[in-house]
Kinemage of the C-alpha trace (Angstrom):
@kinemage 1
@onewidth
@group {chain A} dominant
@subgroup {mainchain}
@vectorlist {calphas} color= white
{ca met a 1} P 0.000 0.000 0.000
{ca asp a 2} L 1.217 3.514 -0.876
{ca lys a 3} L 2.844 5.252 2.113
{ca lys a 4} L 0.654 8.338 1.746
{ca val a 5} L -2.502 6.199 1.668
{ca thr a 6} L -1.386 4.296 4.771
{ca his a 7} L -0.606 7.554 6.560
{ca ala a 8} L -4.024 8.964 5.590
{ca leu a 9} L -5.810 5.900 7.018
{ca ile a 10} L -3.891 6.126 10.293
{ca leu a 11} L -4.684 9.844 10.449
{ca leu a 12} L -8.388 9.182 9.976
{ca cys a 13} L -8.480 6.536 12.709
{ca leu a 14} L -6.731 8.830 15.194
{ca gln a 15} L -9.064 11.734 14.398
{ca leu a 16} L -12.159 9.573 14.740
{ca phe a 17} L -10.909 8.265 18.075
{ca ala a 18} L -10.351 11.806 19.326
{ca cys a 19} L -13.816 12.969 18.260
{ca phe a 20} L -15.732 10.001 19.581
{ca tyr a 21} L -14.032 9.516 22.936
{ca gln a 22} L -13.357 13.016 24.178
{ca ser a 23} L -16.078 14.752 26.133
{ca lys a 24} L -18.676 16.487 23.994
{ca gly a 25} L -19.744 18.810 26.786
{ca asp a 26} L -16.522 20.749 27.170
{ca ala a 27} L -16.804 23.238 24.311
{ca leu a 28} L -16.538 26.809 25.519
{ca his a 29} L -19.932 28.343 26.273
{ca glu a 30} L -21.943 26.283 23.833
{ca ile a 31} L -19.620 26.808 20.882
{ca lys a 32} L -20.228 23.544 19.062
{ca gly a 33} L -17.604 23.811 16.369
{ca met a 34} L -16.139 25.817 13.507
{ca phe a 35} L -16.744 26.214 9.818
{ca val a 36} L -13.611 27.458 8.092
{ca phe a 37} L -13.252 29.242 4.747
{ca gly a 38} L -10.116 30.576 3.152
{ca ser a 39} L -6.696 29.785 1.729
{ca ser a 40} L -3.683 27.690 2.709
{ca leu a 41} L -3.178 29.697 5.902
{ca val a 42} L -6.238 27.946 7.372
{ca asp a 43} L -6.368 24.821 5.156
{ca asn a 44} L -6.256 21.575 7.163
{ca gly a 45} L -5.678 19.326 4.167
{ca asn a 46} L -8.447 19.805 1.603
{ca asn a 47} L -5.992 19.885 -1.270
{ca asn a 48} L -4.798 16.366 -0.418
{ca phe a 49} L -7.957 15.135 -2.106
{ca leu a 50} L -7.864 17.446 -5.149
{ca gln a 51} L -5.982 15.595 -7.878
{ca asn a 52} L -5.251 18.611 -10.041
{ca ser a 53} L -4.043 20.884 -7.249
{ca leu a 54} L -0.370 21.826 -7.237
{ca ala a 55} L -0.667 23.462 -3.807
{ca lys a 56} L -0.215 20.505 -1.484
{ca ala a 57} L 1.502 20.006 1.851
{ca asp a 58} L 0.948 16.298 2.493
{ca phe a 59} L 4.654 15.513 2.709
{ca leu a 60} L 7.612 16.226 4.971
{ca pro a 61} L 8.906 18.630 6.090
{ca tyr a 62} L 5.337 19.951 6.442
{ca gly a 63} L 3.935 18.573 9.683
{ca ile a 64} L 7.379 17.795 11.072
{ca asp a 65} L 6.209 19.084 14.479
{ca phe a 66} L 2.541 18.122 14.153
{ca pro a 67} L 1.434 15.115 16.261
{ca leu a 68} L -0.050 13.382 13.204
{ca gly a 69} L 2.776 14.249 10.811
{ca pro a 70} L 2.104 15.696 7.330
{ca thr a 71} L -1.638 16.291 6.989
{ca gly a 72} L -1.864 19.031 4.373
{ca arg a 73} L -1.299 21.907 6.794
{ca phe a 74} L 1.079 24.456 5.272
{ca thr a 75} L 3.329 24.784 8.302
{ca asn a 76} L 5.589 22.720 10.526
{ca gly a 77} L 2.941 22.155 13.202
{ca lys a 78} L -0.476 23.534 14.057
{ca asn a 79} L -2.173 26.322 12.172
{ca val a 80} L -4.347 29.081 13.629
{ca val a 81} L -7.553 27.064 13.179
{ca asp a 82} L -6.158 24.136 15.192
{ca leu a 83} L -5.069 26.452 17.980
{ca leu a 84} L -8.347 28.368 18.154
{ca gly a 85} L -10.185 25.040 18.281
{ca glu a 86} L -8.103 24.059 21.302
{ca met a 87} L -8.810 27.379 23.007
{ca leu a 88} L -12.534 26.941 22.354
{ca met a 89} L -12.161 23.467 23.919
{ca leu a 90} L -13.520 21.660 20.876
{ca pro a 91} L -13.020 17.914 21.259
{ca cys a 92} L -11.263 17.201 17.972
{ca leu a 93} L -9.577 18.596 14.882
{ca ile a 94} L -11.920 20.076 12.279
{ca pro a 95} L -12.238 17.640 9.323
{ca thr a 96} L -11.711 18.734 5.723
{ca phe a 97} L -14.661 18.919 3.346
{ca ser a 98} L -12.835 17.178 0.480
{ca asp a 99} L -12.139 14.071 2.560
{ca pro a 100} L -14.751 11.467 1.485
{ca ser a 101} L -15.070 10.360 5.121
{ca thr a 102} L -16.288 13.816 6.227
{ca lys a 103} L -19.917 12.881 6.728
{ca gly a 104} L -22.187 11.611 9.447
{ca ile a 105} L -20.945 12.247 12.965
{ca arg a 106} L -17.672 13.724 11.642
{ca val a 107} L -19.418 16.995 10.700
{ca val a 108} L -20.862 17.596 14.181
{ca his a 109} L -17.983 19.861 15.272
{ca gly a 110} L -17.716 21.677 11.965
{ca val a 111} L -15.979 21.351 8.618
{ca asn a 112} L -12.979 23.062 7.041
{ca phe a 113} L -13.630 24.253 3.457
{ca ala a 114} L -10.359 26.191 3.088
{ca ser a 115} L -8.164 25.333 0.130
{ca gly a 116} L -4.558 26.260 -0.583
{ca ala a 117} L -4.093 28.699 -3.496
{ca ser a 118} L -7.754 29.782 -3.404
{ca gly a 119} L -8.936 33.379 -3.213
{ca ile a 120} L -12.062 35.321 -2.364
{ca leu a 121} L -13.612 34.765 -5.774
{ca asp a 122} L -13.347 30.987 -5.219
{ca glu a 123} L -15.319 31.064 -1.975
{ca thr a 124} L -18.766 31.047 -3.640
{ca gly a 125} L -18.438 27.328 -4.387
{ca phe a 126} L -17.379 26.562 -0.819
{ca val a 127} L -20.453 28.326 0.584
{ca ala a 128} L -22.606 26.292 -1.794
{ca asn a 129} L -20.973 23.100 -0.496
{ca leu a 130} L -21.878 24.127 3.043
{ca glu a 131} L -25.489 24.773 2.085
{ca glu a 132} L -26.088 21.785 -0.181
{ca ile a 133} L -23.979 19.055 1.403
{ca thr a 134} L -22.719 19.794 4.915
{ca leu a 135} L -25.768 21.453 6.505
{ca pro a 136} L -28.180 18.643 5.471
{ca glu a 137} L -25.666 16.180 6.940
{ca leu a 138} L -25.473 18.218 10.148
{ca glu a 139} L -29.249 18.325 10.393
{ca lys a 140} L -29.395 14.531 10.120
{ca gln a 141} L -27.049 14.244 13.081
{ca leu a 142} L -28.506 16.944 15.335
{ca gly a 143} L -32.111 17.096 14.196
{ca thr a 144} L -32.009 20.839 13.518
{ca arg a 145} L -30.122 23.565 11.655
{ca glu a 146} L -30.885 26.179 14.278
{ca ile a 147} L -27.798 25.152 16.213
{ca ile a 148} L -25.585 26.625 13.486
{ca lys a 149} L -25.732 29.919 15.390
{ca asn a 150} L -23.499 28.254 18.001
{ca tyr a 151} L -20.683 27.654 15.508
{ca met a 152} L -17.780 29.987 14.773
{ca phe a 153} L -17.291 30.921 11.128
{ca ile a 154} L -13.589 31.551 10.470
{ca val a 155} L -12.725 33.384 7.244
{ca gly a 156} L -9.083 33.763 6.226
{ca thr a 157} L -8.733 34.725 2.578
{ca gly a 158} L -7.631 37.488 0.221
{ca gly a 159} L -3.832 37.269 0.173
{ca asn a 160} L -3.691 35.053 -2.904
{ca asp a 161} L -5.931 37.458 -4.808
{ca tyr a 162} L -3.108 39.989 -4.587
{ca ser a 163} L 0.023 37.816 -4.664
{ca phe a 164} L -1.031 35.483 -7.476
{ca asn a 165} L -3.618 37.560 -9.299
{ca tyr a 166} L -3.352 41.334 -9.139
{ca phe a 167} L 0.438 41.710 -8.902
{ca leu a 168} L 1.339 38.797 -11.189
{ca arg a 169} L -1.110 39.777 -13.907
{ca arg a 170} L -0.921 43.544 -13.826
{ca gly a 171} L -0.441 43.672 -17.586
{ca asp a 172} L -3.815 41.971 -18.038
{ca asn a 173} L -5.517 43.985 -15.305
{ca asn a 174} L -6.882 47.465 -15.984
{ca leu a 175} L -8.229 47.941 -12.464
{ca thr a 176} L -6.550 50.255 -10.025
{ca leu a 177} L -5.501 48.781 -6.708
{ca gln a 178} L -8.366 50.638 -5.034
{ca asp a 179} L -10.959 49.261 -7.483
{ca phe a 180} L -9.545 45.736 -7.246
{ca thr a 181} L -9.711 45.913 -3.451
{ca ala a 182} L -13.253 47.277 -3.521
{ca asn a 183} L -14.309 44.337 -5.726
{ca leu a 184} L -12.763 41.869 -3.287
{ca thr a 185} L -14.390 43.523 -0.292
{ca asn a 186} L -17.797 43.570 -1.990
{ca ser a 187} L -17.474 39.906 -2.987
{ca leu a 188} L -16.538 38.919 0.551
{ca ser a 189} L -19.430 40.949 1.965
{ca leu a 190} L -21.894 39.096 -0.271
{ca gln a 191} L -20.495 35.752 0.878
{ca leu a 192} L -20.824 36.733 4.541
{ca lys a 193} L -24.452 37.679 3.912
{ca lys a 194} L -25.066 34.268 2.317
{ca leu a 195} L -23.603 32.580 5.389
{ca tyr a 196} L -25.780 34.766 7.595
{ca lys a 197} L -28.898 33.692 5.675
{ca leu a 198} L -27.887 30.089 6.321
{ca gly a 199} L -27.839 30.808 10.063
{ca ala a 200} L -24.271 31.931 10.779
{ca arg a 201} L -24.045 34.520 13.548
{ca lys a 202} L -20.460 34.525 14.874
{ca phe a 203} L -17.717 35.447 12.414
{ca val a 204} L -13.944 35.730 12.787
{ca leu a 205} L -12.316 37.617 9.901
{ca met a 206} L -8.555 37.116 9.596
{ca ser a 207} L -6.585 39.955 8.035
{ca ile a 208} L -4.200 39.517 5.143
{ca asn a 209} L -0.620 39.064 6.353
{ca pro a 210} L 2.202 41.470 5.356
{ca leu a 211} L 2.609 40.268 1.746
{ca gly a 212} L 5.746 42.290 1.159
{ca cys a 213} L 7.623 40.508 3.961
{ca tyr a 214} L 7.223 36.977 2.635
{ca pro a 215} L 10.464 35.096 1.867
{ca met a 216} L 9.155 34.372 -1.640
{ca val a 217} L 9.744 38.027 -2.547
{ca asn a 218} L 13.274 38.160 -1.111
{ca ala a 219} L 14.859 38.835 -4.506
{ca leu a 220} L 12.818 42.020 -4.922
{ca arg a 221} L 13.628 43.571 -1.551
{ca asn a 222} L 16.908 45.293 -2.415
{ca gly a 223} L 18.179 45.028 1.132
{ca ser a 224} L 15.017 46.155 2.877
{ca asn a 225} L 12.968 43.927 5.166
{ca cys a 226} L 9.712 44.263 3.227
{ca ile a 227} L 8.273 45.552 -0.057
{ca glu a 228} L 6.032 48.466 0.795
{ca ala a 229} L 3.895 48.293 -2.361
{ca leu a 230} L 2.721 44.799 -1.447
{ca asn a 231} L 2.166 45.770 2.172
{ca arg a 232} L 0.124 48.814 1.132
{ca ala a 233} L -2.198 46.506 -0.800
{ca ala a 234} L -2.611 44.281 2.250
{ca thr a 235} L -3.284 47.298 4.472
{ca leu a 236} L -5.881 48.624 2.034
{ca phe a 237} L -7.736 45.313 2.085
{ca asn a 238} L -7.483 45.007 5.855
{ca asp a 239} L -8.971 48.476 6.278
{ca gly a 240} L -11.888 47.298 4.155
{ca leu a 241} L -12.234 44.171 6.258
{ca lys a 242} L -12.411 46.233 9.435
{ca trp a 243} L -14.993 48.464 7.747
{ca leu a 244} L -17.104 45.365 7.040
{ca val a 245} L -17.138 44.651 10.776
{ca asp a 246} L -18.428 48.162 11.431
{ca val a 247} L -21.247 48.072 8.856
{ca ala a 248} L -22.305 44.425 9.191
{ca lys a 249} L -25.106 45.098 11.669
{ca ser a 250} L -27.148 47.031 9.100
{ca asp a 251} L -27.587 43.970 6.864
{ca met a 252} L -26.951 41.236 9.458
{ca pro a 253} L -28.541 42.588 12.669
{ca glu a 254} L -28.035 39.433 14.754
{ca ser a 255} L -24.416 38.940 13.706
{ca asn a 256} L -21.235 39.553 15.665
{ca leu a 257} L -17.951 39.899 13.824
{ca val a 258} L -14.352 39.998 15.043
{ca phe a 259} L -11.441 41.286 12.956
{ca val a 260} L -8.103 39.636 13.810
{ca asn a 261} L -5.184 41.800 12.698
{ca ser a 262} L -2.614 39.107 11.966
{ca tyr a 263} L -0.868 41.688 9.751
{ca lys a 264} L 0.085 43.703 12.832
{ca ile a 265} L 0.895 40.649 14.932
{ca ile a 266} L 3.327 39.304 12.321
{ca ser a 267} L 4.737 42.769 11.576
{ca asp a 268} L 5.469 43.246 15.269
{ca ser a 269} L 7.379 39.958 15.288
{ca ile a 270} L 9.384 41.050 12.251
{ca glu a 271} L 10.164 44.491 13.655
{ca asn a 272} L 10.950 43.304 17.201
{ca pro a 273} L 11.950 39.663 16.793
{ca ser a 274} L 14.099 39.153 19.877
{ca ser a 275} L 11.323 40.241 22.242
{ca arg a 276} L 9.207 37.375 20.891
{ca gly a 277} L 11.949 34.775 20.640
{ca phe a 278} L 12.522 34.987 16.876
{ca arg a 279} L 15.925 35.131 15.229
{ca asp a 280} L 15.178 34.881 11.488
{ca val a 281} L 12.423 37.071 10.038
{ca asn a 282} L 13.446 37.000 6.356
{ca asn a 283} L 14.093 33.422 5.291
{ca ala a 284} L 12.100 30.236 4.911
{ca cys a 285} L 12.907 27.543 7.453
{ca cys a 286} L 12.539 24.792 4.862
{ca glu a 287} L 14.296 24.344 1.534
{ca val a 288} L 11.844 25.778 -0.988
{ca val a 289} L 11.164 24.800 -4.581
{ca ala a 290} L 12.550 27.464 -6.917
{ca ser a 291} L 9.963 29.582 -8.690
{ca ser a 292} L 9.980 32.475 -11.152
{ca gln a 293} L 6.934 34.019 -9.517
{ca leu a 294} L 7.282 37.273 -7.573
{ca gly a 295} L 11.055 37.368 -7.565
{ca gly a 296} L 11.911 33.681 -7.634
{ca gly a 297} L 12.065 33.018 -3.907
{ca gly a 298} L 9.865 29.952 -4.105
{ca val a 299} L 6.706 29.286 -2.130
{ca leu a 300} L 6.412 25.643 -1.089
{ca cys a 301} L 8.867 23.382 0.695
{ca lys a 302} L 10.762 20.836 -1.372
{ca glu a 303} L 9.456 17.355 -0.601
{ca gly a 304} L 11.985 15.693 1.706
{ca gly a 305} L 14.142 18.826 1.583
{ca arg a 306} L 16.252 20.389 4.299
{ca thr a 307} L 14.680 22.077 7.314
{ca cys a 308} L 16.187 24.496 9.795
{ca asn a 309} L 16.830 23.172 13.293
{ca asp a 310} L 15.592 26.337 14.973
{ca arg a 311} L 11.973 26.266 13.831
{ca arg a 312} L 10.854 28.151 16.925
{ca gly a 313} L 13.175 30.981 15.944
{ca his a 314} L 11.830 31.420 12.402
{ca val a 315} L 8.855 33.574 11.477
{ca phe a 316} L 8.268 31.765 8.166
{ca phe a 317} L 8.310 28.029 7.543
{ca asp a 318} L 8.239 28.187 3.727
{ca gly a 319} L 8.129 31.072 1.270
{ca leu a 320} L 4.708 32.256 2.399
{ca his a 321} L 3.377 30.471 5.481
{ca pro a 322} L 4.234 31.217 9.120
{ca thr a 323} L 5.730 28.700 11.502
{ca glu a 324} L 3.666 27.179 14.287
{ca ala a 325} L 5.387 29.606 16.671
{ca val a 326} L 3.864 32.557 14.792
{ca asn a 327} L 0.495 30.813 14.565
{ca val a 328} L 0.580 30.489 18.358
{ca glu a 329} L 1.213 34.257 18.643
{ca ile a 330} L -1.732 35.001 16.337
{ca ala a 331} L -4.114 32.569 18.056
{ca ile a 332} L -3.293 33.744 21.585
{ca lys a 333} L -3.776 37.393 20.655
{ca ala a 334} L -6.949 36.597 18.703
{ca phe a 335} L -8.349 34.853 21.762
{ca thr a 336} L -7.150 37.080 24.600
{ca ser a 337} L -5.929 40.482 23.417
{ca lys a 338} L -7.711 43.590 24.687
{ca leu a 339} L -5.951 45.836 22.149
{ca gln a 340} L -8.247 46.934 19.329
{ca thr a 341} L -5.204 47.303 17.095
{ca glu a 342} L -4.888 43.480 17.317
{ca val a 343} L -8.529 42.367 17.592
{ca tyr a 344} L -11.559 44.490 16.815
{ca pro a 345} L -13.974 45.261 18.414
{ca ile a 346} L -13.658 42.301 20.829
{ca asn a 347} L -11.564 39.135 20.973
{ca val a 348} L -12.570 35.600 20.041
{ca his a 349} L -13.072 34.564 23.668
{ca gln a 350} L -15.512 37.418 24.180
{ca leu a 351} L -17.259 36.482 20.933
{ca ala a 352} L -17.705 32.947 22.236
{ca leu a 353} L -19.412 34.261 25.365
{ca leu a 354} L -22.065 36.207 23.414
């Protein structure tokens, strides 16, 4: 039997064991689970099951520090979704939608629809999958859809729309950065409203990270830490995301939204690394596959390639994705911070209590 198939079967058995045998009454303040939408930053392994996808992380060194090994998470260990699930005291890891075994009792604590390399304009299909496939399955298990209001909806998307769309295809794109951003914000707003109509009430919106600081753009930096043009685009989008939080009540009166400013949290780690235990803020921890895109720094780890020993001291694991150590910083601040520059207008813990 193929090693990857064997590993996937072992993974499934361990996840089922965790879900079935841990207490189902421990979730924080009636939060039953999470539904996750977005890109590789919050993908738990959907792309493992997509044959034509080139964005996969189901091999070492990805997962080198994760208890279950390589699972399709684009980091060395846990991602932000895993960590927030732990803080919400959910009994098991959130299963991926594309996994054929994600049905029946496996959907009770939520489903992860995120997919590496996807963008905001791809999310429409994921929302349809929730409505047409997952929610009927959830209703079979729980006898009602009303309970969906007790689930967190995590949305972490938008970065790829800039990195691999707007900036790579500027010759084919007549839109200004402001117009492109407005289109993205409007598209995301429509998708949030669709989720609201399906019963979603608690939303966590993750900001775009500092795009100009990614190792994959190292060749374009000219000695500086980050490329300001890319970071300005991220800031413009993040301002729009925060604006969505402010205006959401008019169209979604029973909703509560939290904006998590991972851009600031990561930027703070880059600007003041030693205070947070980081030593390398510019380079990928793993050996990356060479690429001509955005300066040739490479995005994904080379399968079986070299990995730095000091993973805790690196901000980035590959050319784009943070290490588990950074994900821990983001998750802790998302859950506990009282600073509105980091979480707005409240934190995830406070959202759970509503």
